[in-house]
C-alpha positions as CSV (number, residue, x, y, z in Angstrom):
1,M,41.2,-103.6,23.1
2,F,44.0,-102.8,25.6
3,G,45.3,-106.2,26.3
4,G,44.2,-106.3,30.0
5,V,42.5,-109.0,32.0
6,G,39.1,-108.4,33.6
7,L,38.2,-109.4,37.2
8,Y,34.7,-110.6,37.9
9,S,32.8,-111.5,41.0
10,G,30.0,-113.6,39.5
11,E,28.7,-111.5,36.7
12,L,30.1,-108.2,38.1
13,F,33.1,-106.7,36.4
14,F,35.0,-105.0,39.2
15,G,38.7,-104.9,38.3
16,I,41.3,-104.9,35.6
17,V,44.9,-106.1,35.5
18,A,46.8,-104.2,32.8
19,F,50.2,-102.7,32.3
20,D,51.4,-104.8,35.3
21,R,49.0,-103.0,37.6
22,L,45.7,-103.7,39.4
23,W,42.8,-101.4,39.0
24,F,39.4,-101.5,40.9
25,K,36.1,-100.0,39.9
26,V,35.3,-96.7,41.6
27,D,32.4,-94.3,42.1
28,D,31.7,-91.4,44.5
29,T,31.6,-93.8,47.4
30,N,35.2,-95.0,47.2
31,R,37.1,-92.7,44.7
32,S,38.4,-90.5,47.5
33,D,40.2,-93.5,49.1
34,Y,42.3,-93.9,45.9
35,E,42.8,-90.1,45.4
36,A,44.0,-89.8,49.0
37,R,46.7,-92.4,48.2
38,G,47.7,-90.5,45.1
39,M,46.3,-93.1,42.7
40,G,44.8,-92.2,39.3
41,P,42.3,-93.5,36.9
42,F,42.8,-96.2,34.3
43,K,43.5,-94.9,30.9
44,P,43.5,-97.7,28.4
45,F,45.1,-95.5,25.7
46,P,47.8,-93.3,27.4
47,D,47.9,-91.0,24.4
48,R,44.1,-90.2,24.7
49,P,42.4,-88.3,27.5
50,T,39.7,-90.9,28.1
51,A,39.7,-92.3,31.6
52,M,37.6,-95.1,32.9
53,S,35.9,-95.5,36.3
54,Y,38.7,-97.8,37.6
55,F,41.6,-96.5,39.7
56,E,45.0,-98.1,40.4
57,V,45.2,-100.0,43.6
58,P,48.0,-98.8,45.9
59,A,51.0,-101.2,45.6
60,D,51.3,-101.7,49.4
61,L,47.8,-103.3,49.4
62,L,49.1,-106.2,47.3
63,D,51.1,-107.3,50.3
64,D,48.1,-107.0,52.7
65,A,45.5,-109.6,51.8
66,E,42.9,-108.5,54.3
67,E,43.0,-104.8,53.3
68,L,43.1,-105.7,49.6
69,R,40.0,-107.8,50.2
70,V,38.2,-104.8,51.8
71,W,39.0,-102.6,48.8
72,A,38.0,-105.4,46.4
73,L,34.6,-105.9,48.1
74,R,34.0,-102.1,47.9
75,S,34.6,-102.3,44.2
76,V,32.3,-105.3,43.8
77,A,29.6,-103.2,45.6
78,V,30.2,-100.3,43.2
79,A,29.9,-102.7,40.2
80,R,26.7,-104.1,41.7
81,Q,25.2,-100.6,42.1
82,A,26.3,-99.6,38.6
83,K,24.5,-102.7,37.2
84,K,21.3,-101.7,39.0
85,S,21.4,-98.1,37.9
86,P,20.3,-97.4,34.4
87,T,23.1,-96.1,32.2
88,K,20.9,-93.8,30.2
89,K,17.8,-92.1,31.3
90,P,14.9,-92.5,28.9
91,R,14.5,-89.4,26.7
92,K,11.4,-87.4,27.0
93,K,9.5,-87.1,23.8
94,S,9.7,-83.7,22.4
95,N,6.8,-81.9,20.8
96,R,9.1,-80.1,18.4
97,H,8.5,-82.5,15.5
98,Q,4.9,-83.3,16.3
99,P,2.3,-82.0,13.9
100,S,0.7,-78.9,15.3
101,G,-2.8,-79.8,14.0
102,R,-2.8,-76.6,11.9
103,E,-3.0,-76.7,8.1
C-alpha cells in the first residue's frame, strides 16, 4: 500500500494521514472548498497519475479545532453518502449474444 493511516468515523473511512499530511474525503459537495484554498488530490504513488477522492486539508485548519471539525464532519457526510450509493450500476443484459431463434 502507501504506508498511510486511515481515519474512520464508525465504519466510515473519511480521511488519510500520509506523507506527513492530512487528507479528507471529497465529492462535488465539498471539493471546491479545497480547490479554493489551492489544495490538491491525494496521489498515493506520486509517479503515477492516479488520484483518489481525498484532498489535502489546508495546514492552517490544523490550528483551528472548530473549523477542522466542520471540514471533518463534511467528509464524514461524503463517506456516508458514498457508502449508500452503489459503486457500479447493474449492467443491462444485451441481446447481442442471445440466440435469435433462427436456424
